[in-house]
C-alpha angles and dihedrals in degrees: 000000000000110000125196120238098174134356127011133329090222095083096058091044089056088064095055111132094002125128120245135199107231108217119188122198112212124193144150127216121184086225084086089067092069109111111257097000097116142009095197095126145346117332110254091016102060089126089069094059098093091043093052093042092055094045091051094044092053102038110011088244136095109222105173093059137021098245136038115261116265135163122259087260090056100256108151121223119275084238084089089067094045093047092044091055090049090056092049098044110004121225113238088250140333119235127182129213112209100208096168116323127179091207122031114225114257097238138138128196093016118109112246113184110212122197103174092253123155125215111268124246131246109292090218087070097028126288092239096214126154089226099180093051091046092049090050090051088055092049092049092049092048092050094050100037115111112199110216092196132055097265143355129247108200117198134169142215110194116144111223087014094137089059094050089043091055092046088051094052092046092045090054090054103257120143101232107149112155092006101106126083128215140211085245127081088218105043112229092233098165093055093040095047093049090049093048092048092052092045095051091047088066093064111101104163109041091177093066107076094193091051089054093047092047090060108035109022138073134240096253094058096046098043094045092049085061091044092055092050091043093053087051094199091297094125125036107255127195115196100214106205147062133252093344091060090045088055089051088060089051089056090051090047094052093047090051091049092053093044093046088235136134136212133217106226104180089112096041124090142154125222125186140165130276087245090065097037092052097037110131092203096059140038116212094171091061090050092050092051094054093078122089089228123062127225137185112257133182146173129210116238093227129131138155096256090124095058131088093195109117094212092056093044087064088071090062089048090059101255094125129014115171145348142125088047093294095154093051091044091053089049089052090051093051092047088053096050101258115150129225090245092053093049091048093052092048092052092045089054091064090060099049 
């Protein structure tokens, strides 16, 4: 059920039966406030999406709102998949990275790493991030982090994150037209294109990577670029996500180019969902091949064809594709012997 996009199948097989720390990056960008830019959450309360996702992942409850986040069309958060897998084959532990939240999750006993990071601003007006400082925080965390399990699955919950990821790649000079996915079935290209045009017009010094990132990126991408370089391939790391995580690798690639450095990637991989891998409106393989370094990348051949639940069927229709580490979670389930039918039933149970 795990299909290879790039690299070798051997790496993912080496993780079979092993325990992972599930690490979830949480961040807000005011880009999500742009009308029609995202459907990753409840209209008017999009900023709560990462908070609610983390609460549900950890406890099975949403505590900062009465109901679990879903899109206006009724598509429930991919956190249902990630939580469902945890109940079937528990992660070694769940840890949260607060990379600039408007509302802190209401959780006890779960490790939340705080870095004194503020939510970023709307990229159309300038994201207003101190990118170099944020990157250095990521490096420092990666260098000091001691994984208590056998590998790390790194997911994200950043509403409008595909837009900021695309702005980041374009700002860094990559040709990535038609490569980025969206939370929508029908990508809101007019809104997105206008936002990207305004964002890119703010870049004055294209030679300074941190100046570019400060204006057009988001906290998750910049911090985790530092995290990857800080870990320095010491611990196996699965980037659990789609085109946003591919953009993260492009940030790492550009930083290495400017520093004249290199990276060993034998312990670095990306795993996404079938909904991203087979998305006709995006092209994650092209994004992955833009870096000078190569990594192993995979998708899990999972869909909701076994369900009768109308909300879940919307996933197969393209209304939601990835998020909250769903691709990495599904990989973890498969590597621990959990069947498609079992996962489907567990996710359905949350909606009864």
